[in-house]
C-alpha positions as CSV (number, residue, x, y, z in Angstrom):
1,M,0.0,0.0,0.0
2,K,1.3,3.4,-0.9
3,T,1.9,6.1,1.6
4,L,1.0,9.7,1.0
5,E,4.7,10.5,0.6
6,D,5.0,7.9,-2.1
7,Q,2.0,9.3,-3.9
8,A,3.3,12.8,-3.6
9,L,6.6,11.8,-5.1
10,E,4.8,10.1,-8.0
11,D,2.7,13.2,-8.6
12,E,5.9,15.4,-8.5
13,S,7.6,13.1,-11.1
14,G,4.8,14.0,-13.6
15,Y,5.4,17.8,-13.0
16,Q,7.4,18.3,-16.1
17,E,4.7,16.8,-18.4
18,D,2.0,18.7,-16.5
19,E,3.9,21.9,-16.9
20,E,4.3,21.4,-20.6
21,S,0.6,20.7,-21.1
22,F,-0.3,23.8,-19.0
23,F,1.4,26.2,-21.5
24,Q,0.2,24.7,-24.8
25,D,-0.4,27.5,-27.3
26,I,-4.0,27.7,-28.6
27,D,-2.6,27.5,-32.2
28,L,-2.6,23.7,-31.5
29,L,-6.4,23.8,-31.8
30,Q,-6.1,24.1,-35.6
31,K,-5.1,20.4,-35.6
32,H,-8.5,19.6,-34.0
33,G,-10.6,21.5,-36.5
34,I,-10.8,25.0,-34.9
35,N,-10.8,27.9,-37.4
36,V,-7.8,30.3,-37.4
37,A,-10.3,33.2,-37.2
38,D,-11.8,31.8,-34.0
39,I,-8.3,31.4,-32.5
40,K,-7.5,35.0,-33.3
41,K,-10.7,36.0,-31.5
42,L,-9.6,34.1,-28.4
43,K,-6.2,35.7,-28.5
44,S,-7.8,39.2,-28.9
45,V,-9.4,38.8,-25.5
46,G,-6.3,37.4,-23.8
47,I,-6.8,33.7,-24.0
48,C,-3.5,32.4,-25.4
49,T,-3.1,28.9,-23.9
50,V,-5.2,25.7,-24.1
51,K,-5.4,25.8,-20.3
52,G,-6.7,29.3,-20.5
53,I,-9.6,28.0,-22.5
54,Q,-10.5,25.4,-19.9
55,M,-10.2,27.9,-17.1
56,T,-12.6,30.3,-18.9
57,T,-16.4,29.6,-18.4
58,R,-18.6,28.8,-21.4
59,R,-20.6,31.9,-20.6
60,A,-17.5,34.1,-20.8
61,L,-16.4,32.5,-24.1
62,C,-19.9,33.0,-25.6
63,N,-19.6,36.7,-24.8
64,V,-16.6,36.9,-27.2
65,K,-17.8,38.6,-30.3
66,G,-18.3,36.0,-33.1
67,L,-18.2,32.8,-31.0
68,S,-21.5,31.0,-30.9
69,E,-22.4,28.3,-28.3
70,A,-21.7,25.6,-30.8
71,K,-18.3,27.0,-31.6
72,V,-17.5,27.4,-27.8
73,D,-18.5,23.7,-27.2
74,K,-16.2,22.6,-30.1
75,I,-13.3,24.7,-28.8
76,K,-13.8,23.4,-25.2
77,E,-13.9,19.8,-26.5
78,A,-10.7,20.2,-28.5
79,A,-8.9,21.9,-25.5
80,G,-10.0,19.0,-23.3
81,K,-8.5,16.5,-25.7
82,L,-5.2,18.3,-25.8
83,L,-4.9,18.6,-22.0
84,I,-5.9,15.1,-21.0
85,C,-3.3,13.6,-23.4
86,G,-0.5,15.3,-21.4
87,F,-1.0,13.2,-18.3
88,Q,0.9,9.9,-17.9
89,T,-0.4,7.9,-14.9
90,A,-3.8,6.3,-14.6
91,S,-4.5,8.1,-11.3
92,E,-3.6,11.5,-12.8
93,Y,-5.9,10.7,-15.8
94,R,-8.8,9.7,-13.5
95,L,-8.3,12.9,-11.4
96,V,-8.3,15.2,-14.4
97,S,-11.2,13.4,-16.0
98,L,-13.3,13.7,-12.8
99,I,-12.5,17.4,-12.4
100,F,-13.3,18.1,-16.0
101,I,-16.6,16.2,-15.9
102,V,-17.8,17.7,-12.6
103,S,-16.9,21.3,-13.6
104,H,-18.3,20.8,-17.1
105,L,-21.7,19.6,-15.8
106,L,-22.0,22.1,-13.1
107,D,-21.0,25.0,-15.3
108,I,-23.4,24.1,-18.1
109,E,-26.4,22.7,-16.2
110,Y,-26.5,24.6,-12.9
111,N,-24.0,27.5,-13.2
112,V,-22.5,26.9,-9.8
113,A,-19.0,27.0,-8.5
114,V,-17.0,23.8,-7.8
115,F,-15.1,24.1,-4.5
116,V,-12.1,21.7,-4.1
117,T,-9.8,21.6,-1.1
118,N,-6.2,20.6,-1.2
119,Q,-4.0,19.9,1.8
120,M,-0.6,21.7,2.0
121,T,2.6,20.2,3.3
122,A,5.9,21.8,4.3
123,D,8.8,21.2,1.9
124,P,12.0,21.3,4.0
125,G,14.2,21.3,0.9
126,A,12.6,24.5,-0.4
127,G,14.8,26.6,1.8
128,M,17.7,25.4,-0.2
129,T,16.3,26.8,-3.4
130,F,15.4,30.2,-1.8
131,Q,11.7,29.9,-2.5
132,A,9.5,32.4,-0.7
133,D,6.9,29.9,0.2
134,P,8.1,26.4,1.1
135,K,4.6,24.9,1.1
136,K,3.5,22.3,-1.5
137,P,0.1,21.0,-2.4
138,I,-0.5,17.3,-1.7
139,G,-2.7,17.0,-4.8
140,G,0.2,18.1,-6.9
141,H,0.1,20.4,-9.8
142,I,-2.9,18.7,-11.4
143,L,-5.3,20.2,-8.8
144,A,-3.5,23.5,-9.0
145,H,-3.8,23.7,-12.8
146,A,-7.4,22.5,-12.7
147,S,-8.4,25.4,-10.5
148,T,-9.6,28.7,-11.9
149,T,-9.1,30.7,-8.7
150,R,-6.9,29.6,-5.9
151,I,-7.4,30.8,-2.3
152,S,-5.1,30.2,0.5
153,L,-6.5,30.0,4.1
154,R,-4.4,30.5,7.2
155,K,-4.8,31.3,10.9
156,G,-4.2,34.8,12.0
157,R,-4.0,36.2,15.6
158,A,-6.5,34.9,18.1
159,E,-9.7,33.8,16.3
160,L,-8.9,35.6,13.0
161,R,-8.5,33.7,9.8
162,I,-7.0,35.1,6.6
163,A,-8.1,34.2,3.0
164,K,-5.7,35.2,0.3
165,I,-6.5,35.1,-3.4
166,F,-3.1,34.2,-5.0
167,D,-4.1,32.9,-8.4
168,S,-7.1,34.1,-10.4
169,P,-7.7,35.0,-14.1
170,D,-10.0,37.9,-13.3
171,M,-9.3,39.0,-9.7
172,P,-6.3,40.8,-8.3
173,E,-4.2,39.2,-5.5
174,S,-5.7,40.4,-2.2
175,E,-6.5,39.3,1.4
176,A,-9.6,39.3,3.6
177,T,-9.9,38.6,7.3
178,F,-12.8,36.8,8.9
179,A,-13.5,34.9,12.1
180,I,-15.1,31.5,12.8
181,T,-17.4,31.7,15.8
182,A,-20.1,29.6,17.4
183,G,-22.6,31.5,15.3
184,G,-20.7,30.7,12.0
185,I,-18.4,32.8,9.9
186,T,-18.4,36.5,10.8
187,D,-16.5,39.7,9.8
188,A,-13.2,40.2,11.5
189,K,-13.3,42.5,14.5
190,D,-10.2,44.7,14.8
């Protein structure tokens, strides 16, 4: 039976392939039947990678001038084929497939957000590479890349908690404080 450390090491070994699939240029969509004019429209609104297409909601893509719902579905399908091919292990493939299916269904059918949590662990070797933040996600880069907006939660002083947006395609990096009380989540009291 594999331990969490063994699984984390396996996930990390696939980092290089995961990184390459994350930065695939949208020009690759031409090989999957997407029109050059449609690719130019995507680039004009700042979507330049295949992952950028997957991170953008269908509703936002339909708002791009000249892209119909049928075109958006075709573009999303082609992008999904390109990204799934980049993962090597069966567990990575299942994880990506599950995330894609859940987010696809909820975005189209119900227009709700999908909330995924990921445990963080300390990386003692990160101090040797002078990284500012020595924490690593247990779920690896697959969960990080599958997320549209990433929020880090940490404990502040006393009962305060801090939520920090540190990766989002449409929101600036910022922090908010809140408190968890017997009555639920409340605004922070200074």
